[in-house]
N, C-alpha and C positions, 0 to 999 in steps of 0.2 A: 879083669877088671871086672867089678861087680856092675850090675844095671844101676844102681842107686848113685853109687861113685859115678860113672858116665854122665848121669843125670844131672848131677849137681856141676860137673863141669861142662855140659851144655848151657846150664842156666848162666854160669860166670861169663861164658863167652859170646852170650847173647849181648848186643846192643841194648842199651837201656837208655835209648834218645828221649822217648817220650817220659819215663820217670824222671831224668834229669832235668828238663824242662819244669816237670811238675815240682819237682823239689825247690829248683831257683825261685818259681813261682809264690811257693808258701814261704821262703826266706824273705823274699821282696814285699808280700803281704804282712809278715810279722813286722818288719823293719819301718813300714809305712805308718803301722799303728802305735811305734814308739816315738814319743814327742822327743825322746833324746836322739833320736839315730841322726849321724853325720851325713848331711846333703851331699856330700862328694862321694861317698861310700854309697848312698841311694842311686846317684848318677852312674857309678861303675856297675852296680848291680842290673840296671834298666838296661846299659849298654851289652852289658853280657848275656841277658835273654834276648836282646836283638839278634845277636849274632847267633846263638843257637838257633832261633827260630828261622833265620836266613839260612843255617846249613842244614836244618831239617827239610826246607823247602827246597832246597837244592837236590838233597838225597831224594825226596820223592819224586821229585821232577826226573832225575836220570833214571829211577827206577821203572816208575809209568813208562817211560819213553823205550828203554830197553825192553820190555815186555810187549808195547804196543809195536814197535818196528819189527818183531817175530811175526807179527801177524797181518801187516799193511799188503794189500795185494800189489800184484805188478799192473801196471795199466797200460791198457792197449793203445797205440799212438793211432788215432785217426784223422788227427790233423793233417794237412799237407801242405809245403809249400812248393812251387812249380816255377821254374825259370824257363822261359821261351826262348827259343833258338832266334838268332838275328839273319835277316835276310841281308842281301847285297847293299841296300841303302841303309842297314844298321837298325832299322825297326824290329821289332819282336813279332814274330809269326804265330802260327798256331802250335806248331809242333814244338814239344816238352824237350828240352834238353836236360834237366836235371831237376828231380824231384826229391824232396826231404819230408819224411813225415816226423811228427811230434805230437805228445799228449795234449788234447784240449782241458784247457783250466776246468770245464766242467765236469769232464770224466773224472780229472783228479779228486775234484771237491766232491762230487759224488761217492767216490771210492772212499775217500778217509774219513767222511762226516761220521759213520757209525762208529770208528774206532776212536776218533778223538772223545766222543762223547764218551765210550765205554770207560776210558783209562783218565780223565777228567781232564782233558785239554780243550783250549779254545784258540783257533787260529783267526788271527786278524791282521788288517792291512793297513798302513798310513801311507798316503801317496802325497808328494810334493814337487817341489821345482828346484833343481840346482840353480848356482850363478849364473852359469851359462845357458840357461834354458831348457836344460834336459829334464826329463821326467825322472822322479826318484821314487821307487817303491821300497818298501820297509814291511817285510813280514814279522810278525810277533806270535809267537809260540808260547802261550800261557797256561800254567797247570793251576789246578784247584788249590792247592796247598801255598800259591802265592808267587813261586819263582816263574820266572820268564826268561826266555833268549830271542834275541832276535837277528835279522840280516837286512841289509840294504842293497840294492841296486839302482844304479844310475843307467838310464837308457836314453837314447836320441829319439827323437819322433818317428816312427814307422810310416813313412810315407809311401811305401810300396804299393802297388796295385791302385794307382790314382786314388789314394784315400785324401778327404779333405782334412783340415786342421783337426776338427775335432775327433774323427775316426782315428787320425793318426796318434791322439793321444791315448784314445781308448783302446788300440792295438798293443801300444807300448805298456801301457797298465795292465792289461791282460797277462802279457809276456813276463811281466815282475813278478805278477801273483804267481804265476805258474813256477818260476824258478827259484823263487824263494821259497815256496812250500817246499819244492823238490830238495832245496840245500836243507830245510830246517828238519825233514823227516826222514830224509835219505831215502826219497821214493826213486822206485826202479820202473821205468818204460821200456816197451818193446814195440817194434813194427811189425806190421802186417807182412804176412810170407806173400811174397811176388811172385811163387812158383819158378825162381831160377829166372826172371825176366832180365836180371841186371849182373847175371853171373858173367864175370869177366872184365865188367868195369871196376874201376878203383872207386873205393869207397871216399865220399866228400866229407866235409866237415859237418859237424851237426851245428844246431842253433845257436847253442851257447857257447861255442867257438866262433860263429860268425858273428855274434854280438860282442865279442870280446874282441875281434880284429876290426871291426865296424868303430869301435868307442876309441881303439888305439889310433887308427889310422885317422880319426877327427882330432883325437888329443895332439898328436905329431904333424898335422896339417899335411899329409902325404897325397901325393896326386895319385888318386885311385886307378884311373887307366893307365898310369904308367906301372903301379904296383901289380895290376892284372896282367899288364905286358911283361913283365919279369918274369911272373910265374907261369906264363903263357896259358892264361886262362881268360875267357870272356866275361866272367862275372864273378864276383866274390864268392858267391855259394858252389862256385865250381873248384875250388882249391880241393884236391885231394888231402886228405885227412893226414896221409903221412908228410905230406909238406907243412902241415900246420907249425911245428916247432921251428920250421925254417922263417916262417911270415912273422911270425913273433920274435924272433932276434932280429930279422930286417928293421922291424919298427922300433925295437928297442935300442937298436944302435943310433937310430935317427933321432931318437929322443934325447939318448945320450949327448949326440952332438950339438942338440940345441942350447 
């Protein structure tokens, strides 16, 4: 096959999205200048143009997101949640029973900002309150060509660590930003190396699984102490990751019976 023929084939196989849109705009322009044009036909042409523009925006969004994700860095998990052991009276002591690391929102935001700008994205958030008083956080990923995607998390107030009401809402909002951003951008994080300090200990559930369990427990009005006793743990964060599916099935069964 000659190079000239191959070149012509490549040209015929190349998408002509922008040419298609320009041609349609030209048709609409000519139709608009014609006093005899049918209004219904004009409306259909305008609707067709809107569909083409929306399709182009979706294609540009998907293409830019795929390119950006290949460059997004892995975020180091510098945040840590610690659960203290209880003494004989049931009070928490100074000894750490279980520790879970997580990526801080500040670290995520700082790491992704240059790549969002490079590929024409903007990440924003909308917060609110659900009918049952829980915090809602919606992450919105917008592209410069007009398309956007969003995801929403509903969270209970994080009152751990003796937080007051304002701090609890702030903590839940930060959590929602962190995980909606992770979901929209498929961000990966990693914990710090503990030099084998936890070798031999079973891996416990992560923060996302913990929040899922908390929300489901609240939804089905499960007795948390009995739930923990059933799984032979002192606190919900102590649940082994291998038992997470069993815990979900237990709560789903309770919801089905309500």
